PAMI-38832 format. One record per residue (C-alpha): y, z, x. Coordinates in Angstrom, 3 decimals, padded with zeros to 6 digits, m for minus. Each point is the difference from the previous one (the first is absolute). Layout:
N
@v->Y w->Z u->X
...
This chain:
183
@v->m006.386 w->015.527 u->m015.548
@v->002.937 w->m001.815 u->001.593
@v->m000.577 w->m002.583 u->002.709
@v->001.253 w->000.582 u->003.553
@v->003.009 w->m002.250 u->m000.415
@v->001.070 w->001.514 u->m003.315
@v->m000.341 w->003.597 u->001.132
@v->001.849 w->m000.608 u->003.271
@v->002.748 w->m001.903 u->m001.810
@v->000.420 w->002.885 u->m002.448
@v->000.198 w->002.511 u->002.840
@v->002.632 w->m002.101 u->001.767
@v->002.078 w->m000.364 u->m003.157
@v->m000.177 w->003.775 u->m000.493
@v->001.521 w->000.566 u->003.457
@v->002.540 w->m002.860 u->000.137
@v->003.021 w->002.227 u->000.649
@v->m001.728 w->001.800 u->002.868
@v->m001.118 w->m003.300 u->001.515
@v->003.416 w->m001.574 u->000.552
@v->m001.069 w->m002.852 u->m002.310
@v->001.989 w->m003.156 u->m000.651
@v->m000.602 w->m002.592 u->m002.716
@v->000.448 w->m003.641 u->001.044
@v->m000.628 w->m003.443 u->m001.506
@v->m001.289 w->m002.956 u->002.034
@v->m000.446 w->m003.680 u->m000.871
@v->m003.093 w->m002.133 u->000.547
@v->m000.464 w->m000.754 u->003.703
@v->002.065 w->002.971 u->001.226
@v->m001.565 w->001.988 u->002.850
@v->m000.093 w->003.729 u->m000.793
@v->m002.015 w->001.148 u->003.043
@v->m000.094 w->m001.750 u->003.360
@v->m003.164 w->000.128 u->002.133
@v->000.388 w->002.164 u->003.158
@v->003.239 w->001.656 u->m001.187
@v->000.307 w->003.789 u->m000.083
@v->m001.740 w->001.380 u->m003.067
@v->002.846 w->002.012 u->m001.465
@v->m000.751 w->m000.558 u->m003.672
@v->m002.724 w->m000.218 u->m002.608
@v->000.486 w->m002.348 u->m002.941
@v->m000.944 w->000.707 u->m003.607
@v->m000.130 w->m003.232 u->m002.015
@v->001.372 w->000.327 u->m003.531
@v->000.004 w->m003.699 u->m000.915
@v->m000.831 w->m003.323 u->001.611
@v->m002.792 w->m000.680 u->002.446
@v->000.011 w->000.280 u->003.789
@v->m002.020 w->m001.922 u->002.559
@v->m001.323 w->001.753 u->003.133
@v->m000.172 w->m002.433 u->002.910
@v->m000.935 w->000.180 u->003.661
@v->001.125 w->m002.272 u->002.795
@v->000.062 w->m003.681 u->m000.814
@v->000.565 w->001.004 u->m003.619
@v->m003.611 w->000.534 u->m001.016
@v->000.011 w->001.866 u->m003.276
@v->m002.294 w->003.027 u->000.038
@v->000.828 w->001.688 u->m003.288
@v->002.191 w->000.102 u->m003.071
@v->001.831 w->003.138 u->m001.045
@v->000.614 w->000.366 u->m003.720
@v->002.258 w->002.287 u->m002.065
@v->m000.968 w->003.656 u->000.277
@v->m001.342 w->m000.429 u->003.538
@v->001.504 w->001.031 u->003.311
@v->000.125 w->m001.777 u->003.335
@v->000.987 w->001.019 u->003.517
@v->m002.036 w->003.200 u->000.061
@v->m002.068 w->m001.127 u->002.996
@v->003.166 w->000.176 u->002.084
@v->000.014 w->003.776 u->m000.517
@v->m002.849 w->000.338 u->002.450
@v->m000.585 w->m001.213 u->003.541
@v->002.888 w->m001.706 u->001.725
@v->002.390 w->000.193 u->m002.997
@v->000.329 w->m003.770 u->m000.192
@v->m000.749 w->m002.286 u->m002.901
@v->m003.145 w->m002.053 u->000.600
@v->000.931 w->m002.798 u->m002.412
@v->002.915 w->m001.838 u->m001.543
@v->000.506 w->000.609 u->m003.710
@v->001.934 w->m002.494 u->m002.080
@v->000.649 w->m000.457 u->m003.694
@v->m002.579 w->m002.400 u->m001.387
@v->001.205 w->000.102 u->m003.616
@v->003.472 w->001.293 u->m000.619
@v->002.251 w->001.448 u->m000.776
@v->m001.689 w->003.111 u->001.358
@v->001.408 w->003.447 u->m000.673
@v->m001.003 w->002.321 u->002.803
@v->000.617 w->003.636 u->000.766
@v->000.365 w->000.634 u->003.732
@v->m001.125 w->003.458 u->001.101
@v->000.849 w->001.479 u->003.401
@v->m003.206 w->000.380 u->002.062
@v->001.070 w->003.193 u->001.782
@v->000.948 w->001.646 u->m003.282
@v->m003.366 w->m001.048 u->m001.455
@v->m001.914 w->001.499 u->002.929
@v->001.988 w->003.258 u->m000.210
@v->m000.680 w->000.212 u->m003.721
@v->m003.704 w->m000.759 u->000.520
@v->m000.230 w->003.107 u->002.202
@v->000.794 w->002.124 u->m003.062
@v->m001.600 w->m002.101 u->m002.733
@v->m003.743 w->m000.245 u->000.593
@v->m000.456 w->m002.363 u->m002.962
@v->002.503 w->m002.431 u->001.505
@v->m001.663 w->000.154 u->003.429
@v->m003.448 w->m000.566 u->m001.527
@v->001.219 w->m002.960 u->m002.062
@v->001.529 w->m001.658 u->003.071
@v->m003.295 w->000.456 u->001.845
@v->m001.957 w->m001.264 u->m003.008
@v->002.150 w->m003.130 u->m000.157
@v->m000.444 w->m000.634 u->003.708
@v->m003.750 w->000.532 u->m000.325
@v->m000.219 w->m002.336 u->m002.994
@v->001.857 w->m002.740 u->001.866
@v->m002.231 w->000.430 u->003.059
@v->m003.090 w->m000.313 u->m002.203
@v->001.408 w->m003.134 u->m001.621
@v->000.680 w->m001.459 u->003.440
@v->m003.550 w->000.819 u->001.085
@v->m001.405 w->m001.686 u->m003.100
@v->002.045 w->m003.139 u->000.684
@v->m001.118 w->m000.037 u->003.637
@v->m003.621 w->000.306 u->m001.124
@v->000.518 w->m002.808 u->m002.505
@v->001.398 w->m002.256 u->002.734
@v->m002.893 w->000.892 u->002.329
@v->m002.532 w->m000.618 u->m002.781
@v->001.650 w->m003.378 u->m000.655
@v->m000.258 w->m000.995 u->003.648
@v->m003.626 w->001.127 u->000.151
@v->m000.870 w->m001.943 u->m003.169
@v->001.757 w->m003.064 u->001.409
@v->m001.875 w->000.332 u->003.291
@v->m003.340 w->000.399 u->m001.774
@v->000.691 w->m002.821 u->m002.458
@v->m000.415 w->002.444 u->m002.888
@v->001.998 w->m001.925 u->m002.599
@v->m000.586 w->002.502 u->m002.805
@v->001.202 w->003.004 u->002.025
@v->002.945 w->m001.965 u->001.370
@v->001.148 w->m000.941 u->m003.509
@v->m000.212 w->003.636 u->m001.142
@v->002.147 w->001.083 u->002.936
@v->002.513 w->m002.825 u->m000.461
@v->000.370 w->000.810 u->m003.690
@v->000.858 w->003.605 u->000.881
@v->002.408 w->m001.042 u->002.771
@v->001.825 w->m002.336 u->m002.372
@v->001.000 w->002.976 u->m002.176
@v->001.838 w->001.654 u->002.905
@v->003.488 w->m000.452 u->001.451
@v->001.042 w->m003.375 u->001.395
@v->m001.315 w->000.428 u->003.542
@v->m003.506 w->000.623 u->m001.306
@v->000.252 w->m002.883 u->m002.457
@v->000.917 w->m002.245 u->002.939
@v->m002.969 w->001.350 u->001.990
@v->m002.314 w->m000.803 u->m002.939
@v->001.356 w->m003.554 u->m000.107
@v->m000.457 w->m000.408 u->003.759
@v->m003.569 w->001.299 u->m000.129
@v->m000.776 w->m002.353 u->m002.912
@v->001.480 w->m002.892 u->001.995
@v->m002.130 w->000.869 u->003.045
@v->m003.053 w->000.195 u->m002.249
@v->000.713 w->m003.460 u->m001.470
@v->000.335 w->m001.477 u->003.518
@v->m003.265 w->001.640 u->001.073
@v->m001.789 w->m001.457 u->m003.013
@v->001.656 w->m003.415 u->000.368
@v->001.539 w->m000.574 u->003.448
@v->001.853 w->m003.071 u->m001.309
@v->001.870 w->002.164 u->m002.565
@v->003.648 w->000.678 u->000.680
@v->001.967 w->003.148 u->m000.757
């Protein structure tokens, strides 16, 4: 059975002509989506790796080839909730018109379900990361070194913002254990 990203990518590729799609190439560091801008497009990553960042450039996630980004802008206030830049380029990206995608989703139940499945998967991942951060703080507060290390190990495997949080929590823990320790 295909994963959510693969199935959605295949459905998008099948409907490229109907979706007013455009293929573009970006270099490392280029911004492809700007936080708070109108969400007019969805991006399908063919090569390279993208970084999803929120204000003050905290990295929340990495988007790899075969994945899409920008789908959350389809719902709610039709604005992007994060900045997306090329982490490792060059990145070949297919831009898909959001309105065309929504119109097509009205007639293609599989496409609509895959978009919802992707959104649901990303929400679940976000919830798991929030729980991991909360568990880390609780372990730190309780002085539970073993639990804290388990949480920090898991956080260190995530995108940059969570790696930084793991390092900060470890630094706080060291200072709690030895107040004379520096960062």
